N, C-alpha and C positions, 0 to 999 in steps of 0.2 A: 565342089565335091566334098562330101563329108569325110572327116578323118575316119580311117578304118576302125579305130578303137572307140569312137564316139566320145561324148562329153564326159563320160565317167572317168576316163583316163586323166583328163585335166583336173577333175575334182579330187581324184585320189592323189595325184601329184601335189596339188595344193595342200591337201590335208597332211601328206607326208612331210612337206617342207615346213609347214607350220609346227608340226610336232617335233621335227628334227632339231630346229633351232633352240627351242626351250630345253630339250634334252642336252644339247651341247653346252648351252649356257649354264645349266644346273651342274653338269659334270665338271666344268671349269671352276665353278664356285666351290664345289665340294673339294676339288683337288687343291685349290689355293688355300682353303681353310685347313686342310690336313697338313700341308706344308708349313703353314704358319704355326700350327700347334706343335709340329715336330721340332721347329726351331726353338720355340719356347721351352720345350721339355729338354732337348739334348744340349742346347747351347747355353742355357741359363739354369734350369732347375737341377737336372741330374748331376752335373759336376760338383754341386754344393750339397748334395744329399737332401734336397728340398722336395718334399712329397706333397701332392695335392690329393683331393678325394676322388671317388669314383673308381672305375676300372683302370683309368690312367694312373692314379695314385697307387693302387694295389699292384699294378704291373711294375711300376717304378720301384716299389718296396721289394718285390720279389727279385727284380733284376739287380738291385744293389746288394741284396743279401746273398744271392747265388752267383753274382758276377757273370750272369748270362745277359744276352742282348735284350734290351727293352722291347724291341720290335717283335720278338718271339712271343713274349707274354701278352703284348697288346693283341696279337693275332689269336693266341690260344684262349684267352679269357673272353674276348668279345664275340667271336664268331659262333662258338657253341651255344651261348645264351641266345644269340640271334636266331639260331636254328630251333631252339626249344620254344621260342615264342613266335614262330613264323606264322601260326594260324591267326594271330591277332595283329599282324604287321602287313601293311599294304605292300604290294609287290614293288611299286616304285620306290618307296622308302627303303625296302630291303636292298634293292639294287644299288642305290646311291650310298647306303650305309656300308655295304661290302666294299664298294669303290673307295670310300673315305678311309676305312680301316686299313685296307691294303696300302694306300698311299701313305697314311700315317705311320704304319709299321715300317715300310721301306724307307721313308724319310728319316726315321730315327736311326735305322741301320746305316744309311749313307752318311749322316752327320755325326755318328758316334766317334770316329777318329779325330774330329776337329776339337780344338781346345775351347774352353768356355770364353764367352765374349766379355766377361767381367770377372775380376777376382774378388770382388766384394759381395758377400751373400745378400745384403739388403737390396741393392739394385737388381741383383739376379732374381730375387724373389718377386720384386715388383714387376720387372720387365718380363720375366718368364711367365708369371701368372697372367699378366695382361695379354701376352702373345698367345698363350694356350687358350684363354677364354675367348679371345677374338676368333681364333681358329675354330673352336667348337661352335660358337654362335654363327659363324659364316656358313659352316657346313649344315647346321640346322636350318638356316635361312633358305638354303637351296635344296632342302628336302632330304638330307642325309644325317648321319650321326657318327661321331668318332668315339663316343663313350656311351655304352648302353647300360650303365648301371641302373638308370631309372626303369628300363625295360626289364632288367633282371629282377628288381624288387616287385614290379607289377606281376611278373610271372610266378615268383616264388613267395609272394607276400602271405603273412599270417593274418587270420581273420580279425584278431583283436588289435592289430597294428596296421595303420594305413601305409601305403607305399612311401609317402613323404616321410613318415617317422622311421621306417626301415632304412630309407636312404640316408637320413640324418645319422642313425646309429652306425651304419656302414662307414660313413665318412669320418665320424668321430673315432671309430675303432681304428681306422687306417692312420689317422693323425696321432693317436695315442701310441700305437705300435711304432710309428716312426720316431716318436719322442723317446721311447725306451731304447730303441736300437741306435739312434744317432745322437741322443742327448736332447734336452728340452730347449736348449738355445736354438738348435736346428728346427725343433718343433714350432717355435715362435715364428721363424721365417716361413715354415710350411703353412701356418695359419694365415700369414699375410698373403702368401701366394694364392691360397685357396679363396680368400675373400675377394682378391682382385680378379681371379679367374671367374668366380661366381658372378661378379658384377659385369665383367667384360663380355660374358656370354649374352647378356641382354642387349648390348649395344647394337649388334647387327640386326636384331629382331625388332627394334623400335621403328615406328614410323618417323620419317624425316620430312623436311619441307618439300621433298620431291615426291612424297606419297600423296595419293588421291583416292577418293572413294568412287568406285564405279557402280553405277546403278543400271541394271539390265531388266528391261520389260520384254517378256517373251511368253509364247504358248508352249515352249519346250524347256521349262526351267530345270527339270531334273536332269535332262541330258547335258545342258550347259553347265550345271553345277558339277556333274561328274567329270566332264572334260577339263574344266578349269582346275579342279583339284588334282587331276591326274597329270595334266600337261604343265601347269605353272605352279603347282603346290600352293594354291590359293585357298584360303578358308572362305567359302562362299555361303552366305546365310540368306534365308528368305526374309525379305522386308514385308512382303505381302504374298501369301500363298494363293494359288489359283483355285477357283471354285471347281465343282465336280464336272462341269461341262467340258467337253473336249476342246472347245475353242476358247476357253477362258484364259486370260492373261495372268501371269504372276510376276513378281518383282524380286530380283536378287540384288544383293549388295556384297561388295568385297573391297578390301584394300588393294590398291594397285600402284606400283612404282611407275613414274612417267615413262621409263624405258620399256615397260611391259605393255603399254597401251596398244601398240600396233598388233602385238601377238594376241592380246585379249580380244581385240576386235575381230581378228581373223578367225579365231576359234569360235567365237559367238556366231559370226556370220555363216560359218560352215554348218553349225547346228541349226540355225534359224536365220535365214537371210532377211526376214521381216522384223527382226527384233530391234528394239530401241535402246541405245547405249548413251548414257550421259556420265560426265565426270565432274566431281566437285572437290 
């Protein structure tokens, strides 16, 4: 006897389970990144008056100057800019960014009463910058952001200056302001923390020996590309575009961690059960 709901129920359940697991994994990744960043800021950088760039550095500067909580400024500076640029932001990125900012803000509030983990400003700058950068990079790796300074300059950029130059000017201005307020010895530690944070952001984004290249041959490349970008936050590119015929095949390529192979296969099979998937 046939199931009263037919085969579509099983397909919808499978699709839901495939999409739920990546959402849960990405949420946990963003949360861990936000907690790591809050440890770096509250337990290393802030007790020593060390300021980094971006909205995080501007929030820290305002918090130290006004003696208000850092989490309040992180929330008030990041979310309005996110709302201003919402038309150019993917819904998935926006959701995980809001999640990351909320956890980052709450994490700094919870950790604020605890003493610094080191009394020496140099190790504090190094460990705090590395911890903050790893947290920012981890959140970006899983599809969110904890500091949207780059989005701010993209939204408000001046025609004669590129967003990259505006971001550089913003960061330099924050570091100079920190130098005038706390002294240029502290500014030197801030520069060290900023450089280490800048380099540490890249580490979670790099391909490792666990990374593979997935090649997908299918007649539904556009659908597969959209679903992989939405569900796994993967950058999927055409290796070979399909011809104008409806039954023509195209080839897609994307970087894939070996832990994501099963989810990638499930998503691709749901879009096109006749597709061919190879890993190298």
